[in-house]
ROVEX-825212 format. One line per field, with one value per residue (C-alpha): x, y, z; residue number from 1; residue in three letters. Coordinates in steps of 0.5 Angstrom, whole numbers, plus 500, padded with zeros to 3 digits. Example, Ala and Ser with C-alpha at 12.3 -4.5 7.8 and 13.67 -1.06 7.14 Angstrom:
BEGIN
px = 525 / 527
py = 491 / 498
pz = 516 / 514
num = 1 / 2
residu = ALA / SER
# end
This chain:
BEGIN
px = 408 / 410 / 414 / 418 / 423 / 419 / 412 / 415 / 419 / 412 / 408 / 413 / 413 / 405 / 406 / 411 / 411 / 414 / 415 / 421 / 427 / 434 / 439 / 446 / 452 / 455 / 462 / 463 / 470 / 470 / 463 / 458 / 451 / 445 / 441 / 434 / 430 / 423 / 421 / 416 / 421 / 425 / 419 / 418 / 425 / 425 / 419 / 422 / 429 / 425 / 420 / 426 / 430 / 424 / 426 / 433 / 435 / 441 / 437 / 435 / 442 / 445 / 446 / 453 / 452 / 458 / 457 / 462 / 457 / 451 / 445 / 445 / 447 / 441 / 436 / 439 / 439 / 432 / 430 / 433 / 429 / 423 / 424 / 426 / 433 / 439 / 443 / 451 / 454 / 461 / 466 / 469 / 475 / 481 / 488 / 490 / 488 / 481 / 480 / 482 / 477 / 472 / 473 / 473 / 466 / 464 / 466 / 463 / 456 / 455 / 454 / 451 / 449 / 453 / 449 / 453 / 453 / 455 / 461 / 464 / 461 / 466 / 472 / 468 / 467 / 474 / 476 / 471 / 474 / 481 / 479 / 476 / 469 / 466 / 460 / 459 / 458 / 454 / 454 / 448 / 448 / 442 / 442 / 442 / 438 / 431 / 428 / 421 / 414 / 414 / 406 / 407 / 411 / 408 / 410 / 414 / 413 / 417 / 417 / 422 / 426 / 427 / 434 / 435 / 443 / 449 / 454 / 461 / 465 / 472 / 476 / 481 / 482 / 482 / 476 / 471 / 464 / 458 / 453 / 446 / 442 / 434 / 428 / 427 / 434 / 433 / 426 / 429 / 435 / 432 / 427 / 433 / 436 / 430 / 429 / 436 / 435 / 428 / 430 / 432 / 427 / 421 / 414 / 411 / 418 / 424 / 429 / 435 / 441 / 447 / 453 / 458 / 460 / 461 / 455 / 457 / 459 / 454 / 454 / 454 / 448 / 444 / 446 / 446 / 442 / 436 / 435 / 432 / 428 / 425 / 424 / 422 / 427 / 431 / 438 / 443 / 450 / 456 / 461 / 467 / 472 / 468 / 469 / 476 / 478 / 475 / 473 / 469 / 464 / 461 / 460 / 458 / 452 / 450 / 450 / 446 / 441 / 440 / 442 / 439 / 443 / 450 / 454 / 462 / 467 / 473 / 478 / 473 / 472 / 479 / 480 / 475 / 480 / 486 / 485 / 480 / 484 / 480 / 478 / 474 / 470 / 468 / 461 / 459 / 453 / 453 / 448 / 443 / 446 / 443 / 446 / 453 / 454 / 461 / 462 / 465 / 472 / 475 / 472 / 478 / 477 / 482 / 479 / 472 / 476 / 480 / 473 / 470 / 476 / 475 / 468 / 465 / 466 / 461 / 455 / 457 / 456 / 459 / 452 / 451 / 457 / 453 / 458 / 455 / 458 / 456 / 458 / 455 / 453 / 448 / 446 / 449 / 447 / 448 / 449 / 448 / 449 / 444 / 441 / 442 / 448 / 455 / 459 / 460 / 468 / 471 / 479 / 481 / 488 / 492 / 495 / 488 / 486 / 492 / 489 / 482 / 479 / 476 / 478 / 477 / 483 / 484 / 489 / 489 / 487 / 481 / 475 / 469 / 463 / 459 / 453 / 447 / 444 / 438 / 434 / 439 / 441 / 449 / 453 / 460 / 463 / 470 / 472 / 475 / 471 / 464 / 462 / 459 / 463 / 461 / 460 / 467 / 471 / 473 / 471 / 468 / 461 / 456 / 449 / 442 / 436 / 432 / 438 / 443 / 443 / 442 / 449 / 454 / 453 / 454 / 459 / 455 / 461 / 463 / 455 / 455 / 461 / 460 / 452 / 450 / 454 / 452 / 454 / 457 / 450 / 446 / 444 / 443 / 444 / 449 / 453 / 460 / 463 / 470 / 470 / 473 / 469 / 466 / 459 / 459 / 453 / 449 / 454 / 458 / 466 / 469 / 476 / 479 / 479 / 480 / 484 / 488 / 490 / 497 / 500 / 507 / 511 / 504 / 501 / 495 / 496 / 491 / 494 / 490 / 493 / 500 / 498 / 495 / 502 / 506 / 502 / 503 / 511 / 512 / 508 / 510 / 506 / 500 / 494 / 498 / 496 / 500 / 499 / 502 / 502 / 506 / 511 / 512 / 520 / 519 / 522 / 519 / 513 / 516 / 512 / 513 / 510 / 509 / 507 / 506 / 511 / 509 / 516 / 515 / 513 / 520 / 522 / 516 / 518 / 519 / 523 / 523 / 529 / 529 / 529 / 531 / 527 / 533 / 532 / 524 / 525 / 529 / 524 / 519 / 523 / 525 / 518 / 514 / 519 / 519 / 511 / 509 / 515 / 516 / 522 / 524 / 519 / 522 / 520 / 518 / 517 / 513 / 511 / 503 / 498 / 503 / 499 / 493 / 486 / 479 / 474 / 471 / 478 / 480 / 487 / 488 / 493 / 493 / 493 / 500 / 502 / 502 / 505 / 511 / 512 / 511 / 516 / 511 / 510 / 509 / 513 / 518 / 522 / 526 / 527 / 530 / 528 / 530 / 534 / 529 / 523 / 527 / 529 / 521 / 521 / 526 / 523 / 516 / 514 / 512 / 504 / 506 / 511
py = 816 / 809 / 807 / 802 / 801 / 794 / 797 / 802 / 797 / 793 / 799 / 800 / 793 / 793 / 800 / 798 / 790 / 788 / 796 / 797 / 793 / 792 / 789 / 786 / 786 / 779 / 778 / 772 / 772 / 778 / 779 / 782 / 778 / 781 / 779 / 782 / 782 / 786 / 790 / 784 / 779 / 782 / 782 / 775 / 773 / 777 / 774 / 767 / 768 / 772 / 765 / 761 / 765 / 765 / 757 / 759 / 760 / 763 / 769 / 772 / 775 / 779 / 776 / 777 / 778 / 776 / 776 / 777 / 781 / 785 / 782 / 776 / 780 / 785 / 779 / 777 / 784 / 785 / 778 / 780 / 786 / 783 / 778 / 783 / 781 / 785 / 785 / 786 / 787 / 786 / 785 / 777 / 777 / 776 / 777 / 777 / 784 / 783 / 777 / 780 / 785 / 781 / 776 / 782 / 784 / 777 / 778 / 785 / 783 / 777 / 774 / 767 / 766 / 768 / 768 / 767 / 763 / 756 / 759 / 761 / 757 / 752 / 757 / 761 / 755 / 753 / 760 / 760 / 753 / 756 / 762 / 758 / 759 / 753 / 751 / 758 / 761 / 757 / 758 / 758 / 759 / 763 / 760 / 753 / 753 / 750 / 757 / 758 / 759 / 767 / 766 / 764 / 770 / 774 / 781 / 782 / 788 / 793 / 801 / 807 / 805 / 798 / 796 / 794 / 794 / 795 / 799 / 798 / 804 / 803 / 805 / 801 / 794 / 792 / 796 / 796 / 800 / 798 / 804 / 802 / 804 / 804 / 803 / 810 / 812 / 809 / 812 / 819 / 819 / 816 / 822 / 827 / 824 / 824 / 832 / 833 / 830 / 832 / 835 / 829 / 824 / 826 / 824 / 818 / 818 / 816 / 815 / 810 / 810 / 807 / 804 / 799 / 801 / 796 / 793 / 793 / 800 / 805 / 809 / 803 / 800 / 806 / 811 / 806 / 799 / 802 / 809 / 807 / 802 / 807 / 812 / 808 / 808 / 803 / 801 / 798 / 796 / 791 / 790 / 794 / 789 / 789 / 797 / 797 / 792 / 796 / 803 / 805 / 800 / 805 / 810 / 805 / 803 / 810 / 811 / 804 / 806 / 813 / 814 / 820 / 819 / 816 / 815 / 815 / 817 / 822 / 817 / 814 / 820 / 821 / 814 / 816 / 822 / 818 / 811 / 811 / 811 / 816 / 810 / 807 / 814 / 814 / 814 / 815 / 819 / 822 / 827 / 824 / 825 / 830 / 828 / 825 / 824 / 825 / 824 / 819 / 822 / 829 / 832 / 835 / 841 / 838 / 832 / 835 / 840 / 834 / 830 / 835 / 836 / 829 / 828 / 834 / 832 / 826 / 830 / 830 / 837 / 841 / 842 / 834 / 834 / 833 / 834 / 831 / 830 / 824 / 819 / 812 / 815 / 820 / 814 / 816 / 823 / 830 / 835 / 836 / 841 / 843 / 839 / 843 / 848 / 847 / 846 / 852 / 853 / 858 / 860 / 862 / 865 / 859 / 862 / 864 / 857 / 855 / 859 / 856 / 861 / 862 / 868 / 869 / 870 / 870 / 865 / 862 / 855 / 852 / 849 / 845 / 846 / 840 / 843 / 845 / 841 / 836 / 833 / 835 / 841 / 842 / 847 / 849 / 848 / 849 / 842 / 844 / 850 / 847 / 854 / 855 / 859 / 864 / 863 / 863 / 860 / 852 / 848 / 841 / 839 / 837 / 834 / 833 / 830 / 824 / 821 / 821 / 814 / 810 / 810 / 804 / 797 / 795 / 801 / 806 / 810 / 812 / 813 / 818 / 822 / 822 / 822 / 826 / 832 / 839 / 846 / 851 / 854 / 848 / 846 / 839 / 833 / 833 / 828 / 830 / 828 / 829 / 832 / 840 / 845 / 851 / 855 / 860 / 863 / 856 / 852 / 847 / 847 / 840 / 841 / 835 / 830 / 833 / 827 / 827 / 835 / 836 / 841 / 843 / 849 / 852 / 851 / 847 / 843 / 838 / 831 / 831 / 837 / 834 / 828 / 831 / 835 / 829 / 825 / 830 / 830 / 824 / 819 / 814 / 817 / 819 / 815 / 811 / 812 / 815 / 818 / 823 / 824 / 827 / 824 / 827 / 826 / 830 / 836 / 837 / 835 / 832 / 829 / 822 / 821 / 814 / 813 / 807 / 808 / 805 / 803 / 801 / 809 / 811 / 813 / 817 / 824 / 830 / 829 / 822 / 822 / 816 / 817 / 812 / 811 / 815 / 821 / 820 / 820 / 826 / 830 / 829 / 831 / 838 / 839 / 838 / 842 / 848 / 848 / 847 / 851 / 845 / 841 / 836 / 830 / 823 / 818 / 811 / 809 / 802 / 798 / 798 / 796 / 797 / 803 / 801 / 802 / 801 / 797 / 803 / 805 / 811 / 811 / 809 / 814 / 812 / 804 / 806 / 810 / 804 / 800 / 804 / 805 / 797 / 796 / 793 / 797 / 792 / 792 / 797 / 800 / 805 / 809 / 816 / 817 / 823 / 820 / 822 / 819 / 813 / 813 / 813 / 807 / 803 / 804 / 801 / 795 / 790 / 788 / 781 / 781
pz = 871 / 873 / 880 / 878 / 871 / 870 / 869 / 864 / 860 / 860 / 857 / 852 / 850 / 850 / 846 / 840 / 840 / 834 / 831 / 835 / 836 / 838 / 833 / 836 / 831 / 832 / 830 / 826 / 822 / 819 / 818 / 822 / 823 / 825 / 831 / 832 / 838 / 838 / 844 / 845 / 844 / 850 / 854 / 853 / 854 / 861 / 863 / 862 / 865 / 871 / 872 / 872 / 877 / 882 / 883 / 884 / 892 / 890 / 887 / 894 / 894 / 889 / 882 / 878 / 870 / 866 / 859 / 853 / 849 / 850 / 847 / 852 / 858 / 856 / 857 / 863 / 866 / 864 / 867 / 874 / 874 / 872 / 878 / 883 / 883 / 885 / 878 / 879 / 872 / 871 / 866 / 864 / 868 / 863 / 867 / 874 / 875 / 873 / 876 / 883 / 882 / 880 / 886 / 891 / 888 / 889 / 896 / 897 / 894 / 897 / 890 / 890 / 883 / 876 / 870 / 863 / 857 / 855 / 851 / 857 / 863 / 863 / 864 / 869 / 873 / 873 / 875 / 881 / 883 / 883 / 887 / 892 / 891 / 889 / 894 / 895 / 888 / 882 / 875 / 870 / 863 / 861 / 853 / 855 / 862 / 861 / 863 / 866 / 862 / 861 / 862 / 869 / 871 / 876 / 877 / 884 / 889 / 886 / 887 / 886 / 893 / 890 / 889 / 881 / 881 / 884 / 879 / 881 / 880 / 876 / 882 / 886 / 885 / 892 / 894 / 889 / 891 / 889 / 888 / 889 / 884 / 885 / 880 / 882 / 880 / 873 / 872 / 874 / 870 / 864 / 864 / 865 / 859 / 855 / 857 / 855 / 848 / 847 / 840 / 838 / 841 / 839 / 841 / 836 / 833 / 838 / 833 / 833 / 837 / 835 / 840 / 842 / 849 / 855 / 858 / 865 / 865 / 867 / 860 / 856 / 861 / 862 / 856 / 851 / 853 / 857 / 854 / 848 / 851 / 856 / 850 / 845 / 840 / 836 / 838 / 833 / 837 / 837 / 842 / 844 / 841 / 835 / 835 / 837 / 831 / 826 / 828 / 822 / 824 / 828 / 823 / 818 / 823 / 824 / 816 / 815 / 821 / 820 / 827 / 831 / 837 / 839 / 845 / 846 / 851 / 848 / 847 / 842 / 838 / 838 / 835 / 829 / 827 / 827 / 826 / 820 / 813 / 808 / 803 / 809 / 810 / 802 / 801 / 808 / 810 / 817 / 817 / 821 / 827 / 832 / 838 / 839 / 846 / 849 / 856 / 861 / 861 / 860 / 854 / 849 / 845 / 840 / 839 / 838 / 832 / 829 / 829 / 825 / 821 / 819 / 819 / 816 / 809 / 810 / 813 / 821 / 824 / 829 / 833 / 833 / 839 / 845 / 851 / 858 / 865 / 870 / 874 / 877 / 883 / 880 / 876 / 869 / 867 / 871 / 865 / 858 / 852 / 848 / 842 / 835 / 838 / 838 / 844 / 849 / 849 / 854 / 853 / 860 / 863 / 865 / 871 / 874 / 873 / 878 / 883 / 882 / 878 / 871 / 868 / 860 / 856 / 849 / 847 / 854 / 856 / 852 / 856 / 854 / 857 / 860 / 859 / 864 / 870 / 868 / 873 / 879 / 883 / 882 / 887 / 887 / 894 / 897 / 899 / 905 / 908 / 905 / 903 / 896 / 891 / 886 / 879 / 876 / 882 / 881 / 887 / 888 / 885 / 889 / 887 / 889 / 886 / 884 / 880 / 886 / 888 / 895 / 897 / 897 / 898 / 905 / 906 / 911 / 913 / 906 / 904 / 910 / 908 / 900 / 900 / 906 / 905 / 908 / 906 / 911 / 910 / 912 / 905 / 904 / 903 / 897 / 894 / 894 / 887 / 888 / 881 / 880 / 876 / 876 / 873 / 868 / 866 / 868 / 864 / 868 / 866 / 869 / 870 / 874 / 880 / 887 / 888 / 882 / 883 / 882 / 887 / 885 / 888 / 891 / 884 / 882 / 876 / 872 / 870 / 864 / 861 / 862 / 859 / 853 / 852 / 852 / 847 / 842 / 843 / 838 / 834 / 838 / 844 / 840 / 841 / 847 / 854 / 860 / 867 / 871 / 878 / 884 / 889 / 896 / 897 / 904 / 901 / 895 / 890 / 884 / 878 / 875 / 868 / 866 / 858 / 853 / 847 / 840 / 839 / 831 / 830 / 833 / 826 / 825 / 828 / 824 / 818 / 819 / 824 / 828 / 836 / 841 / 847 / 851 / 847 / 848 / 855 / 855 / 850 / 855 / 861 / 857 / 854 / 861 / 865 / 860 / 858 / 865 / 869 / 873 / 875 / 870 / 872 / 872 / 866 / 866 / 859 / 858 / 852 / 849 / 855 / 860 / 863 / 867 / 865 / 867 / 864 / 860 / 858 / 863 / 865 / 873 / 876 / 883 / 881 / 877 / 882 / 887 / 882 / 881 / 889 / 889 / 883 / 879 / 873 / 867 / 861 / 862 / 856 / 860 / 866 / 868 / 876 / 880 / 886 / 891 / 888 / 887 / 894 / 896 / 891 / 895 / 901 / 899 / 902 / 896 / 896 / 895 / 901
num = 1 / 2 / 3 / 4 / 5 / 6 / 7 / 8 / 9 / 10 / 11 / 12 / 13 / 14 / 15 / 16 / 17 / 18 / 19 / 20 / 21 / 22 / 23 / 24 / 25 / 26 / 27 / 28 / 29 / 30 / 31 / 32 / 33 / 34 / 35 / 36 / 37 / 38 / 39 / 40 / 41 / 42 / 43 / 44 / 45 / 46 / 47 / 48 / 49 / 50 / 51 / 52 / 53 / 54 / 55 / 56 / 57 / 58 / 59 / 60 / 61 / 62 / 63 / 64 / 65 / 66 / 67 / 68 / 69 / 70 / 71 / 72 / 73 / 74 / 75 / 76 / 77 / 78 / 79 / 80 / 81 / 82 / 83 / 84 / 85 / 86 / 87 / 88 / 89 / 90 / 91 / 92 / 93 / 94 / 95 / 96 / 97 / 98 / 99 / 100 / 101 / 102 / 103 / 104 / 105 / 106 / 107 / 108 / 109 / 110 / 111 / 112 / 113 / 114 / 115 / 116 / 117 / 118 / 119 / 120 / 121 / 122 / 123 / 124 / 125 / 126 / 127 / 128 / 129 / 130 / 131 / 132 / 133 / 134 / 135 / 136 / 137 / 138 / 139 / 140 / 141 / 142 / 143 / 144 / 145 / 146 / 147 / 148 / 149 / 150 / 151 / 152 / 153 / 154 / 155 / 156 / 157 / 158 / 159 / 160 / 161 / 162 / 163 / 164 / 165 / 166 / 167 / 168 / 169 / 170 / 171 / 172 / 173 / 174 / 175 / 176 / 177 / 178 / 179 / 180 / 181 / 182 / 183 / 184 / 185 / 186 / 187 / 188 / 189 / 190 / 191 / 192 / 193 / 194 / 195 / 196 / 197 / 198 / 199 / 200 / 201 / 202 / 203 / 204 / 205 / 206 / 207 / 208 / 209 / 210 / 211 / 212 / 213 / 214 / 215 / 216 / 217 / 218 / 219 / 220 / 221 / 222 / 223 / 224 / 225 / 226 / 227 / 228 / 229 / 230 / 231 / 232 / 233 / 234 / 235 / 236 / 237 / 238 / 239 / 240 / 241 / 242 / 243 / 244 / 245 / 246 / 247 / 248 / 249 / 250 / 251 / 252 / 253 / 254 / 255 / 256 / 257 / 258 / 259 / 260 / 261 / 262 / 263 / 264 / 265 / 266 / 267 / 268 / 269 / 270 / 271 / 272 / 273 / 274 / 275 / 276 / 277 / 278 / 279 / 280 / 281 / 282 / 283 / 284 / 285 / 286 / 287 / 288 / 289 / 290 / 291 / 292 / 293 / 294 / 295 / 296 / 297 / 298 / 299 / 300 / 301 / 302 / 303 / 304 / 305 / 306 / 307 / 308 / 309 / 310 / 311 / 312 / 313 / 314 / 315 / 316 / 317 / 318 / 319 / 320 / 321 / 322 / 323 / 324 / 325 / 326 / 327 / 328 / 329 / 330 / 331 / 332 / 333 / 334 / 335 / 336 / 337 / 338 / 339 / 340 / 341 / 342 / 343 / 344 / 345 / 346 / 347 / 348 / 349 / 350 / 351 / 352 / 353 / 354 / 355 / 356 / 357 / 358 / 359 / 360 / 361 / 362 / 363 / 364 / 365 / 366 / 367 / 368 / 369 / 370 / 371 / 372 / 373 / 374 / 375 / 376 / 377 / 378 / 379 / 380 / 381 / 382 / 383 / 384 / 385 / 386 / 387 / 388 / 389 / 390 / 391 / 392 / 393 / 394 / 395 / 396 / 397 / 398 / 399 / 400 / 401 / 402 / 403 / 404 / 405 / 406 / 407 / 408 / 409 / 410 / 411 / 412 / 413 / 414 / 415 / 416 / 417 / 418 / 419 / 420 / 421 / 422 / 423 / 424 / 425 / 426 / 427 / 428 / 429 / 430 / 431 / 432 / 433 / 434 / 435 / 436 / 437 / 438 / 439 / 440 / 441 / 442 / 443 / 444 / 445 / 446 / 447 / 448 / 449 / 450 / 451 / 452 / 453 / 454 / 455 / 456 / 457 / 458 / 459 / 460 / 461 / 462 / 463 / 464 / 465 / 466 / 467 / 468 / 469 / 470 / 471 / 472 / 473 / 474 / 475 / 476 / 477 / 478 / 479 / 480 / 481 / 482 / 483 / 484 / 485 / 486 / 487 / 488 / 489 / 490 / 491 / 492 / 493 / 494 / 495 / 496 / 497 / 498 / 499 / 500 / 501 / 502 / 503 / 504 / 505 / 506 / 507 / 508 / 509 / 510 / 511 / 512 / 513 / 514 / 515 / 516 / 517 / 518 / 519 / 520 / 521 / 522 / 523 / 524 / 525 / 526 / 527 / 528 / 529 / 530 / 531 / 532 / 533 / 534 / 535 / 536 / 537 / 538 / 539 / 540 / 541 / 542 / 543 / 544 / 545 / 546 / 547 / 548 / 549 / 550 / 551 / 552 / 553 / 554 / 555 / 556 / 557 / 558 / 559 / 560 / 561 / 562 / 563 / 564 / 565 / 566 / 567 / 568 / 569 / 570 / 571 / 572 / 573 / 574 / 575 / 576 / 577 / 578 / 579 / 580 / 581 / 582 / 583 / 584 / 585 / 586 / 587 / 588 / 589 / 590 / 591 / 592 / 593
residu = MET / HIS / SER / ASP / PHE / VAL / SER / HIS / VAL / ARG / ALA / GLN / ALA / ALA / THR / TYR / GLY / GLU / GLU / ARG / SER / TYR / THR / TYR / HIS / ARG / GLU / VAL / GLY / ARG / GLU / LEU / VAL / GLU / GLU / VAL / LEU / THR / TYR / ARG / GLN / LEU / ASP / GLN / ASP / ALA / ARG / ALA / ILE / ALA / SER / TRP / LEU / SER / THR / ARG / PRO / GLU / ALA / HIS / ARG / PRO / VAL / MET / LEU / LEU / TYR / VAL / ASP / GLY / ILE / ASP / PHE / LEU / ARG / ALA / PHE / LEU / GLY / CYS / LEU / TYR / ALA / GLY / VAL / VAL / ALA / VAL / PRO / ALA / PRO / VAL / PRO / HIS / ASP / ALA / ARG / SER / MET / ALA / ARG / VAL / ALA / THR / MET / PHE / GLU / ASP / ALA / ASP / VAL / GLY / LEU / VAL / LEU / THR / THR / SER / ALA / ILE / GLU / GLU / LEU / LEU / THR / ALA / TRP / ILE / GLY / ASN / SER / GLY / LEU / THR / GLY / THR / VAL / ALA / VAL / ALA / SER / THR / ASP / ALA / ALA / GLU / LEU / GLY / ASP / PRO / ASP / GLU / TRP / GLN / MET / PRO / GLU / LEU / ASP / GLY / ASP / THR / LEU / ALA / LEU / LEU / GLN / TYR / THR / SER / GLY / SER / THR / SER / GLU / PRO / LYS / GLY / VAL / MET / VAL / THR / HIS / GLY / ASN / LEU / LEU / HIS / ASN / ALA / ALA / ALA / MET / VAL / GLU / ALA / MET / SER / ALA / ALA / ILE / ARG / ASP / GLY / ASP / ALA / GLY / SER / VAL / VAL / GLY / TRP / LEU / PRO / HIS / PHE / HIS / ASP / MET / GLY / LEU / ILE / GLY / MET / LEU / LEU / LEU / PRO / LEU / TYR / ALA / GLY / SER / ASN / LEU / ALA / PHE / MET / SER / PRO / MET / THR / PHE / LEU / LYS / ARG / PRO / VAL / ARG / TRP / LEU / GLN / LEU / ILE / ASP / ARG / TYR / ARG / ALA / ASP / ILE / THR / VAL / GLY / PRO / ASN / PHE / ALA / TYR / ASP / LEU / LEU / ALA / ARG / ARG / ILE / PRO / ASP / ASP / GLN / LEU / THR / GLY / LEU / ASP / LEU / SER / SER / VAL / ARG / VAL / ALA / LEU / ASN / GLY / ALA / GLU / PRO / ILE / ARG / PRO / ARG / THR / LEU / GLU / ALA / VAL / LEU / ASP / ARG / LEU / ARG / PRO / TYR / GLY / PHE / ARG / ALA / ASP / ALA / PHE / PHE / PRO / ALA / TYR / GLY / MET / ALA / GLU / VAL / THR / LEU / LEU / ALA / THR / ALA / GLY / ALA / VAL / GLY / SER / PRO / PRO / VAL / TYR / LEU / ASP / VAL / ASP / PRO / ALA / ALA / LEU / GLU / ARG / ASN / GLU / LEU / THR / PRO / MET / ALA / GLY / GLY / THR / ARG / LEU / VAL / SER / SER / GLY / ARG / ALA / PHE / GLY / VAL / ASP / ILE / ARG / VAL / VAL / ASP / PRO / ASP / THR / THR / ASP / GLU / LEU / PRO / GLU / GLY / ARG / VAL / GLY / GLU / LEU / TRP / ILE / ARG / GLY / GLY / SER / VAL / THR / ALA / GLY / TYR / TRP / ASN / ARG / PRO / GLU / ASP / THR / GLU / GLU / LYS / PHE / HIS / ALA / THR / THR / LEU / GLY / GLY / ASP / GLY / PRO / PHE / LEU / ARG / THR / GLY / ASP / LEU / GLY / ALA / SER / VAL / GLY / ARG / GLU / ILE / PHE / VAL / THR / GLY / ARG / LEU / LYS / ASP / LEU / LEU / ILE / VAL / ASN / GLY / ARG / ASN / LEU / TYR / PRO / GLN / ASP / ILE / GLU / GLU / ALA / VAL / ARG / GLU / LEU / HIS / PRO / ALA / LEU / THR / GLY / SER / ALA / GLY / VAL / VAL / PHE / SER / MET / ASP / THR / GLY / ARG / HIS / GLU / ARG / LEU / LEU / VAL / ILE / HIS / GLU / VAL / LYS / THR / GLY / LEU / LEU / ASP / GLN / GLY / GLN / GLU / ASN / ASP / THR / VAL / THR / ILE / THR / ASP / LEU / ALA / ARG / LYS / ILE / LYS / LEU / SER / VAL / ALA / ARG / ALA / PHE / ASP / VAL / PRO / ALA / PRO / SER / VAL / VAL / LEU / VAL / ASP / ARG / HIS / GLY / VAL / HIS / ARG / THR / THR / SER / GLY / LYS / VAL / GLN / ARG / ARG / SER / MET / ARG / ALA / SER / PHE / LEU / GLU / ASN / ARG / VAL / ASP / ALA / VAL / LEU / HIS / GLU / GLU / ILE / ASP / PRO / ALA / VAL / GLN / GLY / LEU / ARG / ARG / THR / ALA / THR / PRO / ALA / HIS / ALA
# end
């Protein structure tokens, strides 16, 4: 067992050399062009970049990686690890919000050097200059720089406690938190993933992985890019934009490379079920998939069922679905399903769920298990009393184990509060995840986020349940993003729905009746009130891309709530706001004032 991730990667390169490879599919026009790097080439490129980094004085501080695609990023990321440099993966900023977010990451991590490619170096240099960072942050292109001699590379002093990267969480723009991931965390979590997928990752034949996830997100970085290298698998992948432009490409790569494993969030599987025409599926063979990991966001039973209905004729099996749960603070994976077994469902009494209890009931609210713990100890704890809860009771999920990271960069108080929790019985330390869930027969059912929980008239409601119900009301809402949150008016809690509308589909309702934006808002108000037995919510309908998302595609409820209060919601098409809620909005102080 190696004590650092670099030693393990070097051992894999020595073992597999030219036999295993990473194949990146770069979009050129309408075609995908392959770029193949063997394990030996990856090791050589990493040593060359590491040798060059050793000559850069800025690399004594964390180094930010701003890359458009994954293969250039992977070279640079491994180069940082080989040099003992702390890597900071980040998305290339493309608008005001993302620019503001990355700028705060610069400041928080004390970045002195940005690595990128020559294609965007000039744009990044100009942006850094406009941000007032000229002279404090240097930009270098790893595809154009005169790199070092790989044979002159020297292994730095590394061990399990050595910091490998800062994985910034996808929360608040103003206060991003850098999760400190060590070499030991990477090794421990990768080993847990291999254990969870052991039936699909076989000794001597680690199979192949296919993916498209963003390389700056923990699921894309660790679950897609690093896991194959750790396990000795081949990887075929493309950029998220390449996938989103034509979702069938994901399935085509699975077919072409006979993928054993693929990974994606729930919304991506939903796209497979809804957006791929029948003629594009003709001839595909998806029978090779043994693990279709579904994680990073709430897993929807209806999504799984829709994908099976759509893809079963092409060889995709129910037991290929592999529900999982994790977060950046546990490196990546904490729980996972069983390879070769279909997902575990539990139908529960919705009224009992509102009381934080999972009571089985035929025809009730259907939940999907996120599987069992791998490599970690998970407890369900009352978030207020810190007392451990029995099976079937919903509480906050607390986790401990070797995958739990070292805390937040330069945030000792947050680290103490979040990573060093102790139960009422004195057991600990645990990571407080902020996620709600329950254990039933060792299966972990994640029900929502503690901070997002809606309490209306003394009842606990989950925003994702209401959001899903709204999406199903009309084709103009289906597949679009929406958020639900509560507003305290001083006398009552009132719900607010902000939802994107595909205006071109307003004429595609039942019997092709055309509805207006006003009709749609009223339909939402009436349906939510009836379905969830709450006062009719306020409704704001916006154009496409009007709802804030994280870099991994999750909706940002708290960001949208702040924008509403500050009168900053973009692309508004129609509003119907309760006067008491409108009063809160008027008294809010705009952020730019």
